[in-house]
N, CA, C and O atoms as a Tinker XYZ file with bonds, in Angstrom:
   540  protein
     1  N     92.723000  116.271000   68.343000    73     2
     2  CA    92.664000  116.925000   69.632000    64     1     3
     3  C     91.309000  117.613000   69.750000    63     2     4     5
     4  O     90.838000  118.242000   68.802000    81     3
     5  N     90.690000  117.491000   70.915000    73     3     6
     6  CA    89.378000  118.099000   71.067000    64     5     7
     7  C     89.476000  119.597000   71.335000    63     6     8     9
     8  O     90.554000  120.124000   71.610000    81     7
     9  N     88.358000  120.256000   71.251000    73     7    10
    10  CA    88.284000  121.700000   71.351000    64     9    11
    11  C     88.808000  122.217000   72.697000    63    10    12    13
    12  O     89.596000  123.162000   72.740000    81    11
    13  N     88.374000  121.602000   73.771000    73    11    14
    14  CA    88.786000  122.042000   75.110000    64    13    15
    15  C     90.297000  121.903000   75.289000    63    14    16    17
    16  O     90.936000  122.779000   75.872000    81    15
    17  N     90.862000  120.821000   74.797000    73    15    18
    18  CA    92.305000  120.597000   74.909000    64    17    19
    19  C     93.073000  121.643000   74.096000    63    18    20    21
    20  O     94.105000  122.143000   74.545000    81    19
    21  N     92.577000  121.969000   72.917000    73    19    22
    22  CA    93.220000  122.974000   72.073000    64    21    23
    23  C     93.217000  124.342000   72.759000    63    22    24    25
    24  O     94.229000  125.044000   72.768000    81    23
    25  N     92.078000  124.709000   73.327000    73    23    26
    26  CA    91.988000  125.991000   74.036000    64    25    27
    27  C     92.935000  125.993000   75.230000    63    26    28    29
    28  O     93.613000  126.986000   75.493000    81    27
    29  N     92.977000  124.886000   75.940000    73    27    30
    30  CA    93.880000  124.775000   77.089000    64    29    31
    31  C     95.335000  124.971000   76.648000    63    30    32    33
    32  O     96.092000  125.688000   77.302000    81    31
    33  N     95.717000  124.341000   75.552000    73    31    34
    34  CA    97.087000  124.479000   75.049000    64    33    35
    35  C     97.394000  125.914000   74.615000    63    34    36    37
    36  O     98.508000  126.401000   74.808000    81    35
    37  N     96.411000  126.580000   74.035000    73    35    38
    38  CA    96.609000  127.975000   73.638000    64    37    39
    39  C     96.897000  128.831000   74.871000    63    38    40    41
    40  O     97.786000  129.683000   74.849000    81    39
    41  N     96.151000  128.603000   75.932000    73    39    42
    42  CA    96.365000  129.385000   77.153000    64    41    43
    43  C     97.700000  129.045000   77.815000    63    42    44    45
    44  O     98.368000  129.926000   78.357000    81    43
    45  N     98.081000  127.790000   77.772000    73    43    46
    46  CA    99.396000  127.392000   78.300000    64    45    47
    47  C    100.498000  128.068000   77.488000    63    46    48    49
    48  O    101.459000  128.594000   78.050000    81    47
    49  N    100.351000  128.051000   76.163000    73    47    50
    50  CA   101.349000  128.680000   75.290000    64    49    51
    51  C    101.450000  130.170000   75.566000    63    50    52    53
    52  O    102.546000  130.729000   75.612000    81    51
    53  N    100.316000  130.803000   75.747000    73    51    54
    54  CA   100.312000  132.242000   76.040000    64    53    55
    55  C    101.118000  132.525000   77.303000    63    54    56    57
    56  O    101.901000  133.473000   77.347000    81    55
    57  N    100.924000  131.705000   78.322000    73    55    58
    58  CA   101.663000  131.905000   79.574000    64    57    59
    59  C    103.147000  131.588000   79.417000    63    58    60    61
    60  O    103.997000  132.325000   79.917000    81    59
    61  N    103.459000  130.495000   78.725000    73    59    62
    62  CA   104.867000  130.104000   78.539000    64    61    63
    63  C    105.633000  131.140000   77.728000    63    62    64    65
    64  O    106.804000  131.410000   77.993000    81    63
    65  N    104.962000  131.716000   76.739000    73    63    66
    66  CA   105.606000  132.712000   75.886000    64    65    67
    67  C    105.527000  134.116000   76.491000    63    66    68    69
    68  O    106.047000  135.076000   75.922000    81    67
    69  N    104.876000  134.222000   77.644000    73    67    70
    70  CA   104.765000  135.483000   78.371000    64    69    71
    71  C    104.153000  136.588000   77.503000    63    70    72    73
    72  O    104.705000  137.681000   77.373000    81    71
    73  N    102.994000  136.266000   76.915000    73    71    74
    74  CA   102.275000  137.223000   76.073000    64    73    75
    75  C    101.275000  137.969000   76.954000    63    74    76    77
    76  O    100.463000  137.346000   77.637000    81    75
    77  N    101.333000  139.297000   76.939000    73    75    78
    78  CA   100.404000  140.094000   77.752000    64    77    79
    79  C     98.978000  139.912000   77.233000    63    78    80    81
    80  O     98.767000  139.459000   76.108000    81    79
    81  N     98.010000  140.269000   78.065000    73    79    82
    82  CA    96.605000  140.105000   77.680000    64    81    83
    83  C     96.268000  140.940000   76.449000    63    82    84    85
    84  O     95.586000  140.468000   75.540000    81    83
    85  N     96.742000  142.169000   76.425000    73    83    86
    86  CA    96.459000  143.039000   75.273000    64    85    87
    87  C     97.086000  142.481000   73.994000    63    86    88    89
    88  O     96.431000  142.433000   72.953000    81    87
    89  N     98.337000  142.065000   74.068000    73    87    90
    90  CA    99.010000  141.499000   72.900000    64    89    91
    91  C     98.332000  140.207000   72.454000    63    90    92    93
    92  O     98.231000  139.935000   71.258000    81    91
    93  N     97.867000  139.413000   73.418000    73    91    94
    94  CA    97.167000  138.159000   73.112000    64    93    95
    95  C     95.880000  138.437000   72.341000    63    94    96    97
    96  O     95.596000  137.777000   71.341000    81    95
    97  N     95.103000  139.413000   72.806000    73    95    98
    98  CA    93.827000  139.751000   72.134000    64    97    99
    99  C     94.078000  140.293000   70.724000    63    98   100   101
   100  O     93.339000  139.970000   69.794000    81    99
   101  N     95.108000  141.109000   70.567000    73    99   102
   102  CA    95.448000  141.640000   69.244000    64   101   103
   103  C     95.867000  140.505000   68.316000    63   102   104   105
   104  O     95.476000  140.470000   67.149000    81   103
   105  N     96.668000  139.575000   68.844000    73   103   106
   106  CA    97.104000  138.433000   68.047000    64   105   107
   107  C     95.897000  137.613000   67.577000    63   106   108   109
   108  O     95.804000  137.247000   66.405000    81   107
   109  N     94.978000  137.330000   68.503000    73   107   110
   110  CA    93.782000  136.565000   68.135000    64   109   111
   111  C     92.973000  137.301000   67.068000    63   110   112   113
   112  O     92.509000  136.700000   66.100000    81   111
   113  N     92.813000  138.600000   67.260000    73   111   114
   114  CA    92.051000  139.417000   66.306000    64   113   115
   115  C     92.709000  139.392000   64.921000    63   114   116   117
   116  O     92.022000  139.262000   63.907000    81   115
   117  N     94.026000  139.515000   64.882000    73   115   118
   118  CA    94.737000  139.512000   63.598000    64   117   119
   119  C     94.668000  138.153000   62.915000    63   118   120   121
   120  O     94.559000  138.077000   61.691000    81   119
   121  N     94.731000  137.085000   63.697000    73   119   122
   122  CA    94.740000  135.745000   63.105000    64   121   123
   123  C     93.359000  135.260000   62.674000    63   122   124   125
   124  O     93.220000  134.591000   61.650000    81   123
   125  N     92.332000  135.603000   63.467000    73   123   126
   126  CA    91.015000  134.996000   63.235000    64   125   127
   127  C     89.876000  135.989000   63.073000    63   126   128   129
   128  O     88.790000  135.628000   62.619000    81   127
   129  N     90.126000  137.252000   63.448000    73   127   130
   130  CA    89.027000  138.220000   63.421000    64   129   131
   131  C     88.185000  138.158000   64.686000    63   130   132   133
   132  O     87.174000  138.852000   64.793000    81   131
   133  N     88.590000  137.340000   65.637000    73   131   134
   134  CA    87.865000  137.201000   66.911000    64   133   135
   135  C     88.849000  137.408000   68.045000    63   134   136   137
   136  O     90.038000  137.119000   67.916000    81   135
   137  N     88.330000  137.919000   69.174000    73   135   138
   138  CA    89.226000  138.242000   70.280000    64   137   139
   139  C     89.169000  137.233000   71.429000    63   138   140   141
   140  O     89.735000  137.468000   72.497000    81   139
   141  N     88.494000  136.127000   71.206000    73   139   142
   142  CA    88.367000  135.126000   72.265000    64   141   143
   143  C     88.334000  133.724000   71.653000    63   142   144   145
   144  O     87.728000  133.508000   70.604000    81   143
   145  N     88.989000  132.786000   72.317000    73   143   146
   146  CA    88.994000  131.403000   71.822000    64   145   147
   147  C     87.597000  130.802000   71.819000    63   146   148   149
   148  O     87.276000  129.971000   70.970000    81   147
   149  N     86.764000  131.222000   72.772000    73   147   150
   150  CA    85.418000  130.648000   72.858000    64   149   151
   151  C     84.554000  130.995000   71.642000    63   150   152   153
   152  O     83.569000  130.310000   71.368000    81   151
   153  N     84.912000  132.041000   70.923000    73   151   154
   154  CA    84.158000  132.453000   69.744000    64   153   155
   155  C     84.660000  131.803000   68.453000    63   154   156   157
   156  O     84.051000  131.973000   67.396000    81   155
   157  N     85.765000  131.062000   68.534000    73   155   158
   158  CA    86.405000  130.493000   67.340000    64   157   159
   159  C     85.909000  129.090000   67.037000    63   158   160   161
   160  O     85.451000  128.365000   67.921000    81   159
   161  N     86.014000  128.723000   65.754000    73   159   162
   162  CA    85.744000  127.332000   65.390000    64   161   163
   163  C     87.050000  126.533000   65.507000    63   162   164   165
   164  O     88.105000  127.096000   65.799000    81   163
   165  N     86.967000  125.238000   65.281000    73   163   166
   166  CA    88.122000  124.356000   65.467000    64   165   167
   167  C     89.290000  124.718000   64.547000    63   166   168   169
   168  O     90.447000  124.650000   64.962000    81   167
   169  N     89.001000  125.098000   63.315000    73   167   170
   170  CA    90.062000  125.468000   62.370000    64   169   171
   171  C     90.800000  126.706000   62.839000    63   170   172   173
   172  O     92.027000  126.771000   62.757000    81   171
   173  N     90.064000  127.685000   63.326000    73   171   174
   174  CA    90.692000  128.911000   63.815000    64   173   175
   175  C     91.546000  128.636000   65.057000    63   174   176   177
   176  O     92.635000  129.192000   65.207000    81   175
   177  N     91.048000  127.787000   65.930000    73   175   178
   178  CA    91.833000  127.422000   67.114000    64   177   179
   179  C     93.136000  126.744000   66.711000    63   178   180   181
   180  O     94.192000  127.021000   67.279000    81   179
   181  N     93.052000  125.852000   65.722000    73   179   182
   182  CA    94.251000  125.166000   65.232000    64   181   183
   183  C     95.240000  126.162000   64.642000    63   182   184   185
   184  O     96.449000  126.009000   64.815000    81   183
   185  N     94.745000  127.173000   63.952000    73   183   186
   186  CA    95.619000  128.204000   63.380000    64   185   187
   187  C     96.332000  128.998000   64.481000    63   186   188   189
   188  O     97.522000  129.294000   64.367000    81   187
   189  N     95.604000  129.335000   65.534000    73   187   190
   190  CA    96.208000  130.073000   66.647000    64   189   191
   191  C     97.294000  129.225000   67.302000    63   190   192   193
   192  O     98.387000  129.715000   67.587000    81   191
   193  N     96.989000  127.957000   67.539000    73   191   194
   194  CA    97.973000  127.074000   68.161000    64   193   195
   195  C     99.207000  126.915000   67.266000    63   194   196   197
   196  O    100.336000  126.910000   67.758000    81   195
   197  N     98.993000  126.787000   65.961000    73   195   198
   198  CA   100.113000  126.685000   65.020000    64   197   199
   199  C    100.962000  127.965000   65.055000    63   198   200   201
   200  O    102.190000  127.900000   64.992000    81   199
   201  N    100.312000  129.107000   65.155000    73   199   202
   202  CA   101.041000  130.376000   65.241000    64   201   203
   203  C    101.897000  130.419000   66.506000    63   202   204   205
   204  O    103.052000  130.843000   66.462000    81   203
   205  N    101.338000  129.985000   67.621000    73   203   206
   206  CA   102.078000  129.979000   68.884000    64   205   207
   207  C    103.245000  128.993000   68.841000    63   206   208   209
   208  O    104.303000  129.247000   69.417000    81   207
   209  N    103.046000  127.884000   68.164000    73   207   210
   210  CA   104.154000  126.935000   67.978000    64   209   211
   211  C    105.264000  127.574000   67.146000    63   210   212   213
   212  O    106.449000  127.368000   67.408000    81   211
   213  N    104.868000  128.344000   66.150000    73   211   214
   214  CA   105.835000  129.039000   65.314000    64   213   215
   215  C    106.632000  130.075000   66.091000    63   214   216   217
   216  O    107.750000  130.421000   65.709000    81   215
   217  N    106.064000  130.562000   67.169000    73   215   218
   218  CA   106.757000  131.536000   68.026000    64   217   219
   219  C    107.606000  130.848000   69.093000    63   218   220   221
   220  O    108.226000  131.518000   69.920000    81   219
   221  N    107.637000  129.508000   69.078000    73   219   222
   222  CA   108.534000  128.802000   69.985000    64   221   223
   223  C    107.879000  127.918000   71.026000    63   222   224   225
   224  O    108.577000  127.269000   71.806000    81   223
   225  N    106.558000  127.874000   71.058000    73   223   226
   226  CA   105.896000  127.022000   72.039000    64   225   227
   227  C    106.019000  125.568000   71.627000    63   226   228   229
   228  O    105.767000  125.203000   70.478000    81   227
   229  N    106.410000  124.750000   72.586000    73   227   230
   230  CA   106.502000  123.310000   72.346000    64   229   231
   231  C    105.587000  122.604000   73.328000    63   230   232   233
   232  O    105.611000  122.882000   74.527000    81   231
   233  N    104.789000  121.698000   72.816000    73   231   234
   234  CA   103.915000  120.914000   73.681000    64   233   235
   235  C    104.767000  119.849000   74.332000    63   234   236   237
   236  O    105.406000  119.039000   73.661000    81   235
   237  N    104.765000  119.867000   75.642000    73   235   238
   238  CA   105.501000  118.837000   76.362000    64   237   239
   239  C    104.590000  118.289000   77.436000    63   238   240   241
   240  O    103.731000  118.987000   77.974000    81   239
   241  N    104.796000  117.056000   77.724000    73   239   242
   242  CA   104.005000  116.440000   78.763000    64   241   243
   243  C    104.842000  115.457000   79.529000    63   242   244   245
   244  O    105.922000  115.056000   79.095000    81   243
   245  N    104.341000  115.082000   80.647000    73   243   246
   246  CA   105.034000  114.098000   81.452000    64   245   247
   247  C    104.865000  112.737000   80.777000    63   246   248   249
   248  O    103.742000  112.312000   80.505000    81   247
   249  N    105.963000  112.067000   80.511000    73   247   250
   250  CA   105.814000  110.754000   79.898000    64   249   251
   251  C    105.065000  109.813000   80.820000    63   250   252   253
   252  O    105.309000  109.767000   82.026000    81   251
   253  N    104.187000  109.095000   80.252000    73   251   254
   254  CA   103.395000  108.159000   81.044000    64   253   255
   255  C    104.170000  106.889000   81.296000    63   254   256   257
   256  O    104.842000  106.353000   80.415000    81   255
   257  N    104.058000  106.428000   82.513000    73   255   258
   258  CA   104.679000  105.157000   82.861000    64   257   259
   259  C    103.647000  104.062000   82.636000    63   258   260   261
   260  O    102.730000  103.881000   83.437000    81   259
   261  N    103.803000  103.362000   81.575000    73   259   262
   262  CA   102.871000  102.294000   81.226000    64   261   263
   263  C    103.681000  101.022000   81.029000    63   262   264   265
   264  O    104.811000  101.067000   80.542000    81   263
   265  N    103.111000   99.907000   81.401000    73   263   266
   266  CA   103.849000   98.670000   81.167000    64   265   267
   267  C    103.996000   98.418000   79.674000    63   266   268   269
   268  O    103.075000   98.655000   78.893000    81   267
   269  N    105.162000   97.937000   79.298000    73   267   270
   270  CA   105.418000   97.645000   77.901000    64   269   271
   271  C    104.859000   96.279000   77.513000    63   270   272   273
   272  O    104.730000   95.971000   76.328000    81   271
   273  N    104.531000   95.467000   78.505000    73   271   274
   274  CA   104.067000   94.116000   78.233000    64   273   275
   275  C    102.556000   94.047000   78.369000    63   274   276   277
   276  O    101.985000   94.521000   79.351000    81   275
   277  N    101.931000   93.463000   77.393000    73   275   278
   278  CA   100.483000   93.327000   77.438000    64   277   279
   279  C    100.119000   91.848000   77.525000    63   278   280   281
   280  O     99.473000   91.297000   76.634000    81   279
   281  N    100.543000   91.228000   78.602000    73   279   282
   282  CA   100.146000   89.856000   78.900000    64   281   283
   283  C     99.961000   89.784000   80.414000    63   282   284   285
   284  O    100.581000   90.560000   81.142000    81   283
   285  N     99.123000   88.872000   80.902000    73   283   286
   286  CA    98.739000   88.881000   82.317000    64   285   287
   287  C     99.911000   88.878000   83.299000    63   286   288   289
   288  O     99.902000   89.650000   84.258000    81   287
   289  N    100.902000   88.041000   83.087000    73   287   290
   290  CA   102.017000   87.984000   84.023000    64   289   291
   291  C    102.860000   89.261000   83.953000    63   290   292   293
   292  O    103.392000   89.709000   84.969000    81   291
   293  N    102.980000   89.837000   82.778000    73   291   294
   294  CA   103.714000   91.087000   82.617000    64   293   295
   295  C    103.025000   92.227000   83.348000    63   294   296   297
   296  O    103.679000   93.039000   84.001000    81   295
   297  N    101.696000   92.286000   83.236000    73   295   298
   298  CA   100.945000   93.319000   83.949000    64   297   299
   299  C    101.080000   93.135000   85.460000    63   298   300   301
   300  O    101.193000   94.115000   86.197000    81   299
   301  N    101.067000   91.885000   85.922000    73   299   302
   302  CA   101.219000   91.600000   87.346000    64   301   303
   303  C    102.591000   92.070000   87.840000    63   302   304   305
   304  O    102.696000   92.689000   88.899000    81   303
   305  N    103.624000   91.777000   87.077000    73   303   306
   306  CA   104.973000   92.221000   87.440000    64   305   307
   307  C    105.015000   93.742000   87.517000    63   306   308   309
   308  O    105.586000   94.300000   88.454000    81   307
   309  N    104.419000   94.411000   86.546000    73   307   310
   310  CA   104.401000   95.863000   86.524000    64   309   311
   311  C    103.693000   96.419000   87.763000    63   310   312   313
   312  O    104.194000   97.344000   88.401000    81   311
   313  N    102.544000   95.865000   88.097000    73   311   314
   314  CA   101.779000   96.344000   89.256000    64   313   315
   315  C    102.574000   96.129000   90.544000    63   314   316   317
   316  O    102.613000   97.010000   91.402000    81   315
   317  N    103.197000   94.981000   90.679000    73   315   318
   318  CA   104.014000   94.722000   91.864000    64   317   319
   319  C    105.172000   95.716000   91.954000    63   318   320   321
   320  O    105.487000   96.207000   93.038000    81   319
   321  N    105.802000   96.011000   90.825000    73   319   322
   322  CA   106.911000   96.967000   90.804000    64   321   323
   323  C    106.427000   98.357000   91.247000    63   322   324   325
   324  O    107.107000   99.042000   92.012000    81   323
   325  N    105.255000   98.759000   90.762000    73   323   326
   326  CA   104.700000  100.047000   91.154000    64   325   327
   327  C    104.340000  100.051000   92.640000    63   326   328   329
   328  O    104.515000  101.066000   93.313000    81   327
   329  N    103.837000   98.923000   93.160000    73   327   330
   330  CA   103.534000   98.812000   94.589000    64   329   331
   331  C    104.803000   98.949000   95.428000    63   330   332   333
   332  O    104.787000   99.585000   96.482000    81   331
   333  N    105.894000   98.357000   94.964000    73   331   334
   334  CA   107.172000   98.491000   95.662000    64   333   335
   335  C    107.623000   99.956000   95.692000    63   334   336   337
   336  O    108.147000  100.432000   96.699000    81   335
   337  N    107.414000  100.652000   94.592000    73   335   338
   338  CA   107.793000  102.067000   94.536000    64   337   339
   339  C    106.942000  102.882000   95.508000    63   338   340   341
   340  O    107.460000  103.750000   96.209000    81   339
   341  N    105.643000  102.606000   95.551000    73   339   342
   342  CA   104.758000  103.336000   96.470000    64   341   343
   343  C    105.141000  103.072000   97.918000    63   342   344   345
   344  O    105.009000  103.950000   98.770000    81   343
   345  N    105.615000  101.861000   98.195000    73   343   346
   346  CA   106.020000  101.500000   99.550000    64   345   347
   347  C    107.408000  102.049000   99.885000    63   346   348   349
   348  O    107.860000  101.929000  101.024000    81   347
   349  N    108.080000  102.644000   98.914000    73   347   350
   350  CA   109.400000  103.220000   99.144000    64   349   351
   351  C    110.519000  102.197000   99.109000    63   350   352   353
   352  O    111.623000  102.477000   99.576000    81   351
   353  N    110.256000  101.015000   98.565000    73   351   354
   354  CA   111.264000   99.961000   98.527000    64   353   355
   355  C    112.125000   99.999000   97.271000    63   354   356   357
   356  O    113.203000   99.406000   97.240000    81   355
   357  N    111.659000  100.691000   96.240000    73   355   358
   358  CA   112.491000  100.949000   95.060000    64   357   359
   359  C    112.463000  102.447000   94.800000    63   358   360   361
   360  O    111.428000  103.091000   94.971000    81   359
   361  N    113.583000  102.998000   94.392000    73   359   362
   362  CA   113.678000  104.435000   94.148000    64   361   363
   363  C    113.153000  104.833000   92.781000    63   362   364   365
   364  O    112.602000  105.920000   92.607000    81   363
   365  N    113.327000  103.946000   91.817000    73   363   366
   366  CA   112.981000  104.264000   90.432000    64   365   367
   367  C    111.888000  103.310000   89.971000    63   366   368   369
   368  O    112.120000  102.106000   89.858000    81   367
   369  N    110.697000  103.843000   89.704000    73   367   370
   370  CA   109.577000  102.988000   89.313000    64   369   371
   371  C    109.449000  102.834000   87.796000    63   370   372   373
   372  O    108.440000  102.322000   87.309000    81   371
   373  N    110.446000  103.266000   87.062000    73   371   374
   374  CA   110.364000  103.280000   85.599000    64   373   375
   375  C    110.501000  101.884000   84.993000    63   374   376   377
   376  O    110.933000  100.933000   85.645000    81   375
   377  N    110.120000  101.803000   83.737000    73   375   378
   378  CA   110.250000  100.569000   82.959000    64   377   379
   379  C    111.719000  100.167000   82.854000    63   378   380   381
   380  O    112.054000   98.985000   82.928000    81   379
   381  N    112.581000  101.149000   82.684000    73   379   382
   382  CA   114.014000  100.886000   82.542000    64   381   383
   383  C    114.573000  100.235000   83.811000    63   382   384   385
   384  O    115.357000   99.289000   83.737000    81   383
   385  N    114.164000  100.748000   84.973000    73   383   386
   386  CA   114.636000  100.178000   86.239000    64   385   387
   387  C    114.104000   98.760000   86.423000    63   386   388   389
   388  O    114.826000   97.876000   86.885000    81   387
   389  N    112.858000   98.549000   86.065000    73   387   390
   390  CA   112.283000   97.199000   86.162000    64   389   391
   391  C    113.039000   96.245000   85.247000    63   390   392   393
   392  O    113.365000   95.127000   85.647000    81   391
   393  N    113.316000   96.675000   84.031000    73   391   394
   394  CA   114.059000   95.827000   83.097000    64   393   395
   395  C    115.445000   95.474000   83.639000    63   394   396   397
   396  O    115.906000   94.345000   83.476000    81   395
   397  N    116.107000   96.434000   84.280000    73   395   398
   398  CA   117.431000   96.164000   84.862000    64   397   399
   399  C    117.317000   95.133000   85.983000    63   398   400   401
   400  O    118.151000   94.234000   86.094000    81   399
   401  N    116.285000   95.264000   86.810000    73   399   402
   402  CA   116.071000   94.301000   87.888000    64   401   403
   403  C    115.784000   92.909000   87.312000    63   402   404   405
   404  O    116.317000   91.906000   87.788000    81   403
   405  N    114.936000   92.866000   86.282000    73   403   406
   406  CA   114.602000   91.577000   85.654000    64   405   407
   407  C    115.847000   90.903000   85.087000    63   406   408   409
   408  O    115.998000   89.686000   85.199000    81   407
   409  N    116.731000   91.676000   84.486000    73   407   410
   410  CA   117.952000   91.107000   83.928000    64   409   411
   411  C    118.811000   90.488000   85.032000    63   410   412   413
   412  O    119.344000   89.390000   84.874000    81   411
   413  N    118.939000   91.205000   86.149000    73   411   414
   414  CA   119.724000   90.672000   87.269000    64   413   415
   415  C    119.088000   89.420000   87.877000    63   414   416   417
   416  O    119.785000   88.460000   88.208000    81   415
   417  N    117.785000   89.439000   88.018000    73   415   418
   418  CA   117.098000   88.372000   88.748000    64   417   419
   419  C    116.724000   87.167000   87.892000    63   418   420   421
   420  O    116.719000   86.039000   88.383000    81   419
   421  N    116.410000   87.393000   86.619000    73   419   422
   422  CA   115.922000   86.289000   85.788000    64   421   423
   423  C    116.804000   86.004000   84.577000    63   422   424   425
   424  O    116.708000   84.935000   83.975000    81   423
   425  N    117.662000   86.959000   84.220000    73   423   426
   426  CA   118.471000   86.788000   83.024000    64   425   427
   427  C    117.750000   87.212000   81.758000    63   426   428   429
   428  O    118.307000   87.111000   80.665000    81   427
   429  N    116.512000   87.687000   81.892000    73   427   430
   430  CA   115.729000   88.163000   80.751000    64   429   431
   431  C    115.785000   89.686000   80.775000    63   430   432   433
   432  O    115.472000   90.313000   81.787000    81   431
   433  N    116.185000   90.272000   79.653000    73   431   434
   434  CA   116.527000   91.697000   79.636000    64   433   435
   435  C    115.333000   92.648000   79.616000    63   434   436   437
   436  O    115.480000   93.804000   80.015000    81   435
   437  N    114.173000   92.215000   79.174000    73   435   438
   438  CA   113.032000   93.130000   79.096000    64   437   439
   439  C    111.751000   92.416000   79.493000    63   438   440   441
   440  O    111.585000   91.215000   79.283000    81   439
   441  N    110.857000   93.197000   80.073000    73   439   442
   442  CA   109.581000   92.660000   80.529000    64   441   443
   443  C    108.808000   91.984000   79.397000    63   442   444   445
   444  O    108.193000   90.939000   79.611000    81   443
   445  N    108.828000   92.556000   78.219000    73   443   446
   446  CA   108.059000   91.986000   77.101000    64   445   447
   447  C    108.547000   90.593000   76.728000    63   446   448   449
   448  O    107.774000   89.772000   76.235000    81   447
   449  N    109.825000   90.326000   76.961000    73   447   450
   450  CA   110.374000   89.026000   76.595000    64   449   451
   451  C    109.944000   87.924000   77.551000    63   450   452   453
   452  O    110.047000   86.741000   77.228000    81   451
   453  N    109.461000   88.312000   78.728000    73   451   454
   454  CA   109.013000   87.300000   79.685000    64   453   455
   455  C    107.766000   86.558000   79.205000    63   454   456   457
   456  O    107.435000   85.493000   79.726000    81   455
   457  N    107.088000   87.111000   78.230000    73   455   458
   458  CA   105.917000   86.418000   77.683000    64   457   459
   459  C    106.341000   85.073000   77.084000    63   458   460   461
   460  O    105.572000   84.113000   77.091000    81   459
   461  N    107.558000   85.016000   76.572000    73   459   462
   462  CA   108.083000   83.779000   75.991000    64   461   463
   463  C    108.714000   82.872000   77.041000    63   462   464   465
   464  O    109.038000   81.720000   76.755000    81   463
   465  N    108.887000   83.389000   78.254000    73   463   466
   466  CA   109.537000   82.645000   79.340000    64   465   467
   467  C    108.637000   82.631000   80.578000    63   466   468   469
   468  O    108.939000   83.312000   81.558000    81   467
   469  N    107.533000   81.866000   80.554000    73   467   470
   470  CA   106.582000   81.910000   81.667000    64   469   471
   471  C    107.184000   81.477000   83.007000    63   470   472   473
   472  O    106.768000   81.975000   84.053000    81   471
   473  N    108.147000   80.567000   82.992000    73   471   474
   474  CA   108.750000   80.131000   84.253000    64   473   475
   475  C    109.519000   81.285000   84.909000    63   474   476   477
   476  O    109.410000   81.492000   86.117000    81   475
   477  N    110.294000   82.035000   84.118000    73   475   478
   478  CA   111.012000   83.182000   84.664000    64   477   479
   479  C    110.041000   84.290000   85.098000    63   478   480   481
   480  O    110.283000   84.983000   86.086000    81   479
   481  N    108.948000   84.447000   84.354000    73   479   482
   482  CA   107.936000   85.438000   84.741000    64   481   483
   483  C    107.348000   85.061000   86.099000    63   482   484   485
   484  O    107.164000   85.923000   86.959000    81   483
   485  N    107.057000   83.790000   86.291000    73   483   486
   486  CA   106.523000   83.323000   87.567000    64   485   487
   487  C    107.534000   83.569000   88.695000    63   486   488   489
   488  O    107.163000   84.015000   89.781000    81   487
   489  N    108.811000   83.277000   88.429000    73   487   490
   490  CA   109.858000   83.517000   89.427000    64   489   491
   491  C    109.927000   85.004000   89.793000    63   490   492   493
   492  O    110.051000   85.354000   90.966000    81   491
   493  N    109.846000   85.860000   88.796000    73   491   494
   494  CA   109.902000   87.306000   89.046000    64   493   495
   495  C    108.724000   87.745000   89.909000    63   494   496   497
   496  O    108.891000   88.536000   90.837000    81   495
   497  N    107.541000   87.234000   89.606000    73   495   498
   498  CA   106.354000   87.579000   90.398000    64   497   499
   499  C    106.554000   87.161000   91.846000    63   498   500   501
   500  O    106.278000   87.934000   92.763000    81   499
   501  N    107.031000   85.945000   92.053000    73   499   502
   502  CA   107.233000   85.451000   93.421000    64   501   503
   503  C    108.290000   86.276000   94.161000    63   502   504   505
   504  O    108.119000   86.576000   95.342000    81   503
   505  N    109.368000   86.642000   93.489000    73   503   506
   506  CA   110.415000   87.448000   94.126000    64   505   507
   507  C    109.880000   88.829000   94.500000    63   506   508   509
   508  O    110.178000   89.342000   95.579000    81   507
   509  N    109.093000   89.427000   93.610000    73   507   510
   510  CA   108.523000   90.744000   93.890000    64   509   511
   511  C    107.533000   90.675000   95.051000    63   510   512   513
   512  O    107.499000   91.574000   95.891000    81   511
   513  N    106.725000   89.610000   95.101000    73   511   514
   514  CA   105.785000   89.450000   96.207000    64   513   515
   515  C    106.512000   89.273000   97.534000    63   514   516   517
   516  O    106.098000   89.830000   98.551000    81   515
   517  N    107.598000   88.496000   97.527000    73   515   518
   518  CA   108.370000   88.323000   98.742000    64   517   519
   519  C    108.984000   89.646000   99.188000    63   518   520   521
   520  O    108.967000   89.984000  100.371000    81   519
   521  N    109.523000   90.385000   98.228000    73   519   522
   522  CA   110.129000   91.676000   98.527000    64   521   523
   523  C    109.093000   92.615000   99.144000    63   522   524   525
   524  O    109.373000   93.300000  100.127000    81   523
   525  N    107.908000   92.637000   98.563000    73   523   526
   526  CA   106.837000   93.493000   99.061000    64   525   527
   527  C    106.385000   93.045000  100.449000    63   526   528   529
   528  O    106.002000   93.869000  101.279000    81   527
   529  N    106.431000   91.749000  100.693000    73   527   530
   530  CA   106.037000   91.211000  101.997000    64   529   531
   531  C    107.016000   91.555000  103.110000    63   530   532   533
   532  O    106.646000   91.516000  104.283000    81   531
   533  N    108.245000   91.887000  102.772000    73   531   534
   534  CA   109.267000   92.203000  103.770000    64   533   535
   535  C    109.166000   93.630000  104.287000    63   534   536   537
   536  O    109.877000   93.995000  105.224000    81   535
   537  N    108.311000   94.432000  103.704000    73   535   538
   538  CA   108.255000   95.839000  104.114000    64   537   539
   539  C    107.800000   95.917000  105.528000    63   538   540
   540  O    107.681000   97.012000  106.079000    81   539
């Protein structure tokens, strides 16, 4: 993790844990001998973040929606599915929803498996394009 990201996480943790400014400065001083993250080296920043984790801070982030398939037809299917979601034609743009649709429409349970079934992948692409064209 880079320095800027670590400092950002420390500040997020401070807010999530509801640590006052005075208590925060005292904590930094006790842990590192410095009262500001900008004065710390990477090791000291890591120690502060570890301390905040020990007090209950958990790093959480929004899971990224990325296609599970890394082949051209799979990426095309993923992009079409996302376009349908942007157009408001599907409610759930997740991989799980796409996989459920693929199972109903092609009989193949997961997008990654379509790499072995190019004919079904082609059918899925055509169905998604038609669906998008009906908007």
